[in-house]
Phi, psi and omega in degrees: 000129182251130172248126183242151172279130179225172177280155181306324185267015178299134182306321177294321179294316180295323182293319177291323178291325180292321175298317178297316180300320178297317181292318179292325176301322178287319184290329181246036186305325181289351179259012174302135182091353180291137182275089183288146179300150182303323182289353181293324176280161184257113174282133184310317187283358174269345184280122181255347178201138175229123181241143175239136172263132179239145173288174174297335176280353177094008181280127178289122184234355181206152182220145172212149175224158181230129180229159169272129176234102185065231178265010181255158168256122185239133174283131179227155169050045172284118183211141175233132173306137188307321182285353181246011179282149179086008183243014178095354184298316180297320179292323175295319176297314176299314183300317180298315181295314180301319183293316183298319182291316176297319179292340178270002176094005179286144177272334180210165168239150179237161176205161175234139175221179182246160180290353176260021180231060182300332178293320178293315181298320179296318175303306183301313183293322179293331178270012168096012178276139182241145178299139173227166177300148177299125183254160179297142006269004185287345177297343175268358184249116176305147177076011184281138173234134182236152184219163174219158170210135174290136180240005179239000000 
């Protein structure tokens, strides 16, 4: 599995984020119409790293981004295409983002996920992430779970 650095607006990155949005819309269908905080979306100028996982054949199967949120480095839009889950793609993406955060001088990375993503929760906990209090802007979003991991 190869993880490469790409621009936020790379077409493969955009396609994977769109697939993630569709999946999350299904998982959280009862929240349709919820007024998410502005900081919930990712502003391009806040992104410091975007990674794509590609198969040996070059197919983009995973996405991760790292953004600045206040004084923190936050993992955003972590996604692996369903047919490629369970094969180490997510671990490779996390390692790439953690390395990028450490190179940028961060001591830790934080992330938010939802309570309807038990697969993500298991991954994060298995990879050494620990629960922290829900931080802004996610304190306004029901079902939020937040995690951190030291990267230095």
